[in-house]
Backbone as CSV, one residue per row, in Angstrom:
resi,resn,N_x,N_y,N_z,CA_x,CA_y,CA_z,C_x,C_y,C_z
1,MET,100.253,9.844,15.568,99.788,10.777,16.601,98.877,11.818,15.939
2,PRO,97.710,12.082,16.555,96.818,13.077,15.968,97.463,14.442,15.932
3,ALA,97.149,15.193,14.917,97.690,16.549,14.818,97.112,17.411,15.923
4,ILE,97.937,18.274,16.461,97.519,19.180,17.522,97.386,20.564,16.940
5,GLY,96.177,21.127,17.047,95.967,22.465,16.529,96.569,23.497,17.468
6,ILE,97.286,24.451,16.925,97.923,25.494,17.712,97.306,26.830,17.323
7,MET,96.763,27.529,18.317,96.168,28.839,18.068,97.255,29.899,18.161
8,THR,97.495,30.546,17.081,98.540,31.565,17.061,97.993,32.889,17.556
9,GLY,98.893,33.817,17.829,98.479,35.151,18.249,97.619,35.828,17.197
10,ASN,97.985,35.644,15.914,97.197,36.234,14.834,95.789,35.657,14.788
11,SER,95.690,34.316,15.027,94.379,33.682,15.015,93.509,34.223,16.132
12,ASN,94.129,34.403,17.320,93.385,34.973,18.443,92.872,36.358,18.099
13,ALA,93.738,37.149,17.492,93.359,38.514,17.138,92.234,38.522,16.120
14,GLU,92.345,37.614,15.116,91.301,37.547,14.099,89.968,37.131,14.715
15,GLY,90.027,36.156,15.668,88.801,35.716,16.318,88.159,36.834,17.108
16,CYS,88.987,37.599,17.819,88.470,38.725,18.591,87.842,39.778,17.673
17,GLU,88.508,40.042,16.551,87.978,41.026,15.606,86.625,40.583,15.053
18,GLN,86.494,39.270,14.757,85.226,38.765,14.241,84.119,38.904,15.269
19,LYS,84.456,38.576,16.536,83.458,38.697,17.600,83.053,40.155,17.790
20,MET,84.029,41.038,17.779,83.723,42.457,17.958,82.870,42.981,16.807
21,SER,83.158,42.488,15.593,82.375,42.909,14.438,80.927,42.474,14.582
22,LYS,80.720,41.229,15.050,79.356,40.734,15.258,78.642,41.539,16.329
23,LEU,79.355,41.822,17.435,78.761,42.599,18.521,78.379,43.994,18.057
24,ASN,79.261,44.612,17.263,78.966,45.947,16.744,77.752,45.931,15.825
25,SER,77.649,44.885,14.987,76.502,44.770,14.091,75.220,44.599,14.886
26,MET,75.267,43.749,15.933,74.099,43.531,16.779,73.699,44.810,17.499
27,SER,74.691,45.563,17.973,74.406,46.822,18.662,73.769,47.825,17.709
28,LEU,74.248,47.836,16.457,73.688,48.747,15.462,72.226,48.414,15.195
29,VAL,71.922,47.116,15.021,70.543,46.691,14.772,69.659,47.044,15.963
30,SER,70.156,46.780,17.190,69.382,47.100,18.388,69.147,48.599,18.503
31,GLY,70.173,49.381,18.141,70.021,50.830,18.195,68.985,51.333,17.207
32,LEU,69.007,50.792,16.003,68.003,51.174,15.002,66.607,50.768,15.448
33,HIS,66.504,49.583,16.055,65.209,49.130,16.561,64.679,50.094,17.617
34,SER,65.546,50.514,18.526,65.115,51.438,19.577,64.648,52.766,18.994
35,GLN,65.385,53.281,18.003,65.060,54.577,17.426,63.805,54.538,16.563
36,LEU,63.655,53.477,15.761,62.588,53.447,14.767,61.330,52.735,15.242
37,VAL,61.455,51.844,16.225,60.334,50.980,16.566,59.885,51.118,18.016
38,LEU,60.837,51.046,18.966,60.473,50.838,20.363,59.568,51.923,20.922
39,SER,59.991,53.190,20.839,59.193,54.256,21.442,57.842,54.375,20.743
40,ARG,57.829,54.196,19.433,56.570,54.230,18.680,55.660,53.099,19.138
41,ARG,56.213,51.892,19.270,55.432,50.721,19.666,54.775,50.930,21.018
42,LEU,55.512,51.462,21.982,54.963,51.666,23.330,53.750,52.584,23.291
43,LYS,53.865,53.686,22.554,52.759,54.646,22.482,51.567,54.071,21.736
44,VAL,51.834,53.369,20.631,50.744,52.800,19.840,49.992,51.735,20.645
45,LEU,50.724,50.868,21.338,50.065,49.833,22.128,49.271,50.431,23.277
46,ALA,49.817,51.455,23.917,49.082,52.111,24.997,47.779,52.708,24.475
47,ASN,47.818,53.342,23.312,46.614,53.954,22.740,45.575,52.901,22.366
48,HIS,46.017,51.787,21.786,45.071,50.722,21.456,44.465,50.126,22.725
49,ALA,45.303,49.920,23.739,44.794,49.370,24.999,43.762,50.305,25.612
50,LEU,44.010,51.595,25.555,43.068,52.570,26.095,41.704,52.456,25.431
51,SER,41.689,52.131,24.152,40.417,52.013,23.439,39.623,50.784,23.872
52,LEU,40.278,49.843,24.541,39.630,48.590,24.938,39.429,48.465,26.446
53,LEU,40.014,49.366,27.209,39.914,49.317,28.668,38.776,50.191,29.165
54,PRO,38.242,49.892,30.366,37.169,50.725,30.921,37.683,52.093,31.355
55,GLY,36.767,52.978,31.686,37.154,54.325,32.107,37.789,54.360,33.473
56,ASN,37.494,53.352,34.294,38.093,53.272,35.627,38.109,51.817,36.060
57,GLY,38.802,51.553,37.153,38.849,50.198,37.681,40.260,49.708,37.890
58,SER,40.364,48.429,38.206,41.655,47.802,38.518,42.086,46.891,37.376
59,VAL,43.379,46.908,37.089,43.932,46.149,35.963,45.189,45.421,36.417
60,LEU,45.327,44.172,35.995,46.555,43.408,36.213,47.289,43.288,34.890
61,ASP,48.537,43.775,34.867,49.395,43.692,33.684,50.327,42.495,33.859
62,VAL,50.055,41.409,33.138,50.844,40.179,33.258,52.030,40.259,32.302
63,GLY,53.237,40.036,32.853,54.440,40.194,32.046,54.713,41.653,31.764
64,CYS,54.621,42.463,32.807,54.639,43.929,32.647,55.985,44.488,32.221
65,GLY,57.078,43.712,32.364,58.393,44.227,31.983,58.758,45.461,32.781
66,ASN,59.106,46.534,32.079,59.471,47.773,32.780,58.261,48.642,33.096
67,GLY,57.070,48.183,32.730,55.846,48.875,33.112,55.532,50.140,32.338
68,VAL,56.280,50.431,31.278,56.109,51.701,30.577,54.748,51.789,29.886
69,ILE,54.296,50.711,29.259,52.996,50.759,28.580,51.886,51.061,29.586
70,SER,51.897,50.371,30.715,50.864,50.612,31.726,50.972,52.012,32.319
71,ARG,52.174,52.524,32.453,52.341,53.893,32.956,51.741,54.894,31.969
72,LEU,51.963,54.684,30.677,51.361,55.562,29.668,49.829,55.502,29.740
73,ILE,49.308,54.300,29.960,47.858,54.140,30.083,47.335,54.906,31.294
74,MET,47.990,54.762,32.435,47.522,55.437,33.651,47.691,56.948,33.570
75,ASP,48.740,57.399,32.892,48.915,58.844,32.716,47.757,59.426,31.902
76,ALA,47.290,58.661,30.911,46.181,59.127,30.080,44.829,58.928,30.763
77,ARG,44.747,57.949,31.659,43.484,57.632,32.331,43.765,57.337,33.806
78,PRO,43.901,58.385,34.612,44.289,58.213,36.023,43.303,57.402,36.855
79,GLN,42.085,57.228,36.369,41.095,56.462,37.121,41.372,54.953,37.076
80,LEU,42.312,54.530,36.243,42.722,53.129,36.204,43.896,52.900,37.154
81,ALA,43.810,51.850,37.936,44.908,51.455,38.831,45.496,50.153,38.304
82,ILE,46.732,50.190,37.841,47.351,49.025,37.215,48.495,48.525,38.074
83,GLN,48.474,47.241,38.368,49.585,46.576,39.038,50.147,45.517,38.102
84,GLY,51.427,45.200,38.240,52.064,44.270,37.329,52.619,43.050,38.020
85,ILE,52.727,41.975,37.267,53.457,40.789,37.705,54.335,40.331,36.545
86,ASP,55.451,39.708,36.889,56.370,39.213,35.862,57.244,38.143,36.478
87,VAL,57.795,37.293,35.637,58.717,36.269,36.124,60.119,36.823,36.282
88,LEU,60.351,37.983,35.711,61.683,38.597,35.730,61.558,40.053,36.154
89,ALA,62.266,40.429,37.207,62.230,41.817,37.673,63.264,42.633,36.907
90,ARG,62.823,43.696,36.258,63.743,44.616,35.586,64.410,45.505,36.633
91,PRO,65.527,46.165,36.283,66.181,47.065,37.247,65.249,48.139,37.793
92,SER,64.289,48.583,36.983,63.293,49.542,37.457,61.978,49.251,36.746
93,CYS,60.868,49.622,37.397,59.551,49.397,36.816,58.695,50.621,37.089
94,ALA,57.966,51.061,36.081,57.188,52.291,36.160,55.866,52.126,36.897
95,ILE,55.525,50.881,37.267,54.304,50.612,38.019,54.627,49.663,39.169
96,PRO,53.764,49.569,40.173,53.980,48.568,41.230,53.947,47.162,40.629
97,MET,54.920,46.322,40.977,54.961,44.974,40.422,55.536,44.002,41.435
98,GLU,55.253,42.736,41.217,55.872,41.671,41.994,56.150,40.500,41.073
99,CYS,57.128,39.698,41.464,57.463,38.516,40.678,56.505,37.370,41.025
100,TYR,56.300,36.502,40.053,55.503,35.300,40.296,56.148,34.135,39.565
101,ASP,55.566,32.936,39.743,56.217,31.720,39.260,55.955,31.394,37.797
102,GLY,55.217,32.258,37.095,54.929,31.993,35.696,53.795,31.026,35.458
103,GLN,53.158,30.555,36.519,52.070,29.598,36.398,50.777,30.092,37.035
104,GLN,50.867,30.510,38.302,49.682,30.927,39.038,49.812,32.380,39.466
105,PHE,48.819,33.192,39.122,48.846,34.599,39.493,48.625,34.747,40.999
106,PRO,49.379,35.608,41.654,49.258,35.767,43.111,48.081,36.656,43.504
107,LEU,46.898,36.349,42.973,45.676,37.103,43.243,44.522,36.143,43.479
108,ASP,43.522,36.629,44.206,42.319,35.838,44.448,41.423,35.839,43.213
109,ASP,40.464,34.939,43.213,39.478,34.890,42.133,38.715,36.206,42.049
110,ASN,38.435,36.636,40.814,37.617,37.838,40.566,38.115,39.051,41.356
111,SER,39.421,39.249,41.373,39.990,40.299,42.222,40.372,41.572,41.469
112,VAL,40.379,41.532,40.131,40.639,42.738,39.340,39.587,42.832,38.240
113,ASP,39.423,44.029,37.707,38.424,44.200,36.649,38.888,43.618,35.320
114,VAL,40.159,43.863,34.965,40.684,43.450,33.660,42.100,42.916,33.818
115,VAL,42.416,41.898,33.039,43.796,41.408,32.919,44.289,41.746,31.518
116,ILE,45.517,42.268,31.422,46.099,42.565,30.116,47.390,41.770,29.903
117,PHE,47.579,41.329,28.681,48.821,40.703,28.213,49.302,41.505,27.019
118,MET,50.457,42.116,27.107,50.986,42.880,25.986,52.227,42.180,25.408
119,ASP,52.014,41.393,24.360,53.093,40.613,23.743,53.795,39.737,24.771
120,VAL,53.007,38.961,25.500,53.525,38.133,26.590,53.323,36.644,26.337
121,LEU,52.150,36.250,25.868,51.809,34.832,25.844,52.745,34.006,24.971
122,HIS,53.257,34.570,23.879,54.166,33.792,23.030,55.550,33.613,23.656
123,HIS,55.790,34.272,24.790,57.039,34.064,25.531,56.915,32.961,26.578
124,THR,55.762,32.307,26.636,55.522,31.285,27.648,55.429,29.910,27.010
125,ASP,55.657,28.879,27.815,55.557,27.510,27.314,54.111,27.045,27.219
126,ASP,53.217,27.632,28.034,51.827,27.192,28.070,50.901,28.412,28.111
127,PRO,50.678,29.067,26.965,49.811,30.249,26.955,48.409,29.974,27.478
128,PHE,47.884,28.789,27.203,46.517,28.493,27.632,46.401,28.514,29.149
129,ARG,47.413,28.038,29.821,47.405,28.058,31.290,47.279,29.488,31.813
130,LEU,47.982,30.423,31.206,47.909,31.817,31.653,46.567,32.443,31.288
131,LEU,45.987,32.040,30.171,44.644,32.519,29.840,43.635,32.027,30.879
132,GLN,43.775,30.796,31.318,42.903,30.284,32.367,43.052,31.094,33.657
133,GLU,44.279,31.432,33.995,44.508,32.243,35.187,43.893,33.630,35.039
134,ALA,43.999,34.199,33.840,43.408,35.518,33.599,41.897,35.469,33.796
135,VAL,41.275,34.419,33.280,39.827,34.261,33.439,39.469,34.079,34.912
136,ARG,40.332,33.429,35.652,40.071,33.209,37.084,40.087,34.515,37.876
137,VAL,41.053,35.386,37.624,41.216,36.567,38.493,40.466,37.797,37.988
138,ALA,40.080,37.819,36.710,39.419,39.007,36.152,37.906,38.923,36.322
139,ARG,37.295,40.079,36.556,35.840,40.141,36.680,35.151,40.418,35.351
140,HIS,35.786,41.211,34.482,35.068,41.713,33.324,35.670,41.351,31.967
141,ALA,36.995,41.388,31.840,37.549,41.188,30.493,39.042,40.854,30.552
142,VAL,39.503,40.289,29.447,40.931,40.107,29.184,41.253,40.888,27.921
143,VAL,42.300,41.693,27.979,42.772,42.437,26.809,44.173,41.937,26.483
144,LEU,44.396,41.548,25.240,45.710,41.010,24.909,46.172,41.451,23.533
145,LYS,47.469,41.702,23.462,48.168,41.932,22.192,49.080,40.745,21.964
146,ASP,48.971,40.137,20.791,49.860,39.017,20.482,49.993,38.885,18.971
147,HIS,50.388,37.698,18.518,50.706,37.495,17.108,49.819,36.444,16.468
148,LEU,49.753,36.501,15.145,49.161,35.461,14.322,50.267,34.848,13.469
149,CYS,50.417,33.548,13.566,51.490,32.860,12.834,50.866,31.743,12.004
150,ASN,50.653,32.013,10.736,49.947,31.069,9.878,50.824,30.421,8.820
151,SER,52.130,30.651,8.888,53.027,30.030,7.912,54.438,29.976,8.481
152,ARG,55.283,29.224,7.809,56.690,29.139,8.210,57.377,30.497,8.065
153,LEU,57.009,31.251,7.036,57.596,32.584,6.856,57.181,33.502,8.001
154,ASP,55.899,33.444,8.387,55.452,34.235,9.534,56.303,33.934,10.760
155,GLU,56.540,32.656,11.002,57.316,32.242,12.176,58.723,32.824,12.152
156,ARG,59.346,32.815,10.995,60.717,33.332,10.888,60.759,34.838,11.112
157,ILE,59.788,35.565,10.564,59.755,37.021,10.752,59.510,37.353,12.215
158,LEU,58.555,36.668,12.836,58.241,36.931,14.238,59.422,36.595,15.151
159,ALA,60.093,35.488,14.871,61.251,35.106,15.683,62.358,36.146,15.574
160,PHE,62.580,36.664,14.376,63.587,37.705,14.194,63.226,38.956,14.992
161,MET,61.961,39.373,14.922,61.531,40.557,15.668,61.686,40.343,17.162
162,ASP,61.315,39.167,17.640,61.427,38.874,19.067,62.879,38.900,19.532
163,TRP,63.739,38.319,18.732,65.153,38.257,19.103,65.746,39.666,19.198
164,ILE,65.444,40.505,18.221,65.959,41.873,18.231,65.437,42.652,19.425
165,GLY,64.140,42.490,19.723,63.520,43.306,20.749,63.746,42.847,22.174
166,ASN,64.081,41.551,22.360,64.059,41.020,23.726,65.343,40.349,24.210
167,ARG,66.246,39.999,23.299,67.403,39.210,23.728,68.239,39.926,24.771
168,SER,68.356,41.248,24.676,69.221,41.987,25.598,68.602,42.144,26.983
169,HIS,67.313,41.799,27.140,66.638,41.950,28.421,66.523,40.640,29.187
170,GLY,67.047,39.564,28.633,66.972,38.278,29.306,65.590,37.653,29.273
171,VAL,64.744,38.092,28.339,63.386,37.564,28.224,63.422,36.185,27.561
172,ALA,62.620,35.242,28.089,62.537,33.903,27.494,62.023,34.004,26.062
173,LEU,62.639,33.223,25.169,62.266,33.260,23.753,61.949,31.855,23.240
174,PRO,60.807,31.285,23.662,60.411,29.971,23.130,59.778,30.048,21.746
175,TYR,59.495,31.276,21.267,58.887,31.487,19.949,57.592,30.668,19.804
176,ASN,56.743,30.772,20.818,55.528,29.954,20.874,54.351,30.728,20.272
177,TYR,54.378,30.868,18.953,53.352,31.644,18.257,52.189,30.742,17.860
178,TRP,50.962,31.289,17.972,49.765,30.538,17.614,49.200,31.006,16.277
179,SER,48.597,30.060,15.574,47.869,30.387,14.353,46.479,30.906,14.715
180,ALA,45.763,31.420,13.720,44.393,31.873,13.947,43.525,30.730,14.461
181,ASP,43.728,29.522,13.932,42.946,28.372,14.382,43.245,28.032,15.842
182,GLN,44.500,28.157,16.252,44.845,27.865,17.650,44.217,28.881,18.602
183,TRP,44.195,30.154,18.202,43.539,31.157,19.041,42.047,30.849,19.153
184,GLN,41.420,30.509,18.043,39.996,30.212,18.073,39.709,28.987,18.936
185,ASP,40.573,27.997,18.862,40.416,26.802,19.694,40.515,27.158,21.179
186,ALA,41.448,28.054,21.515,41.590,28.473,22.916,40.331,29.162,23.413
187,TRP,39.777,30.073,22.595,38.539,30.751,23.013,37.406,29.750,23.180
188,SER,37.316,28.778,22.297,36.257,27.772,22.401,36.403,26.945,23.668
189,ARG,37.617,26.555,23.989,37.854,25.771,25.204,37.522,26.560,26.461
190,LEU,37.707,27.879,26.410,37.407,28.726,27.556,35.944,29.164,27.590
191,GLY,35.217,28.877,26.521,33.831,29.319,26.430,33.704,30.814,26.243
192,LEU,34.676,31.405,25.540,34.717,32.859,25.361,34.841,33.208,23.886
193,GLU,34.653,34.493,23.597,34.806,34.984,22.231,35.165,36.462,22.288
194,PRO,36.208,36.894,21.570,36.532,38.329,21.537,35.373,39.141,20.980
195,ASP,35.121,40.313,21.576,34.119,41.204,20.987,34.762,42.290,20.136
196,THR,36.087,42.445,20.260,36.827,43.410,19.440,38.183,42.811,19.081
197,VAL,38.520,42.836,17.803,39.845,42.399,17.344,40.357,43.439,16.359
198,ILE,41.530,43.997,16.642,42.147,45.005,15.773,43.425,44.401,15.203
199,THR,43.546,44.393,13.884,44.720,43.789,13.247,45.610,44.799,12.520
200,ARG,45.113,46.006,12.307,45.943,47.044,11.684,46.350,48.009,12.792
201,LEU,47.534,47.771,13.357,47.928,48.488,14.565,48.820,49.695,14.306
202,GLY,49.566,49.707,13.222,50.471,50.825,12.959,51.676,50.862,13.869
203,LEU,52.204,49.688,14.202,53.344,49.602,15.121,54.645,50.070,14.483
204,TYR,54.767,49.936,13.170,56.027,50.175,12.483,55.911,51.336,11.509
205,PRO,57.036,51.958,11.167,57.016,52.970,10.102,56.471,52.367,8.813
206,TRP,55.927,53.198,7.945,55.232,52.707,6.755,56.084,51.774,5.904
207,PHE,57.395,52.057,5.827,58.244,51.265,4.935,58.518,49.861,5.478
208,ALA,58.273,49.645,6.785,58.513,48.327,7.378,57.254,47.489,7.494
209,ARG,56.090,48.105,7.311,54.828,47.400,7.547,54.598,46.206,6.622
210,PRO,54.950,46.277,5.318,54.687,45.113,4.467,55.381,43.839,4.941
211,VAL,56.516,43.962,5.633,57.241,42.787,6.101,56.895,42.456,7.540
212,PHE,56.932,43.455,8.426,56.877,43.200,9.855,55.494,43.359,10.492
213,GLU,54.523,43.795,9.703,53.221,44.021,10.333,52.068,43.316,9.637
214,GLN,52.121,43.150,8.363,50.993,42.648,7.588,50.492,41.307,8.112
215,GLY,49.350,41.300,8.805,48.723,40.063,9.249,49.401,39.344,10.393
216,LEU,50.398,39.963,11.033,51.160,39.275,12.082,50.766,39.680,13.499
217,HIS,50.022,40.765,13.660,49.736,41.308,14.987,48.235,41.491,15.182
218,PHE,47.801,41.392,16.430,46.426,41.753,16.759,46.350,42.172,18.217
219,ILE,45.358,42.971,18.528,45.003,43.261,19.907,43.510,43.022,20.025
220,ALA,43.096,42.387,21.118,41.700,41.980,21.255,41.208,42.195,22.677
221,ARG,39.895,42.396,22.779,39.239,42.388,24.079,38.314,41.176,24.137
222,VAL,38.436,40.419,25.232,37.632,39.223,25.417,36.788,39.409,26.670
223,PRO,35.491,39.683,26.522,34.634,39.824,27.705,34.419,38.480,28.387
224,LEU,34.279,38.515,29.688,34.120,37.279,30.450,32.652,37.036,30.780
225,LYS,32.295,35.769,30.728,30.942,35.373,31.102,31.005,34.857,32.532
226,LEU,30.498,35.639,33.469,30.529,35.229,34.858,29.375,34.274,35.169
227,PRO,29.596,33.309,36.084,28.525,32.394,36.443,27.295,33.135,36.961
228,GLY,26.123,32.648,36.557,24.885,33.269,37.026,24.520,34.492,36.222
């Protein structure tokens, strides 16, 4: 007869203690991330986006999350009107938003001046499809912040950062990072080319930059070539 494993009260207690220890460690890491990275990241990304956005007009924020970055942008530049879309509705959002299916934007062709993606495309299964949608609905430009993943080590660092920053929000984590060659291929297929690319963003405190920032991030503006 096969042996039957019996879970004792002590074993249950030990298992609970191990789980609680892991949860406490995860909470500590998340807390440090919030204190050292999150608020800084929001302000830095908003400032970089402001340098690439027009002085006025309409903007669609794809994957807007809680809308804080776009709210910071509008507070600094009230002449911009930003609306958001996302596949997941947060408990609250700092800008007007609606949910969509993750494939087709609920807007007409050429209906906004600029589309922005702020660390969104690598959370999707088909980034190129969303870039096509951005080109369809935008009149003037696409502005995006994303990652460069040119090695296995890059992938591991980026996946760790994504997990820390997004797991508690229920955000999809396919870890779909593109290399520099893949980004260039996408622009070629779309018949576009960025006119501005910034790779030194200052997202992290100085002591974390050699690991978490060096060559892994960029923000770019891609002007659109309209027919005619």
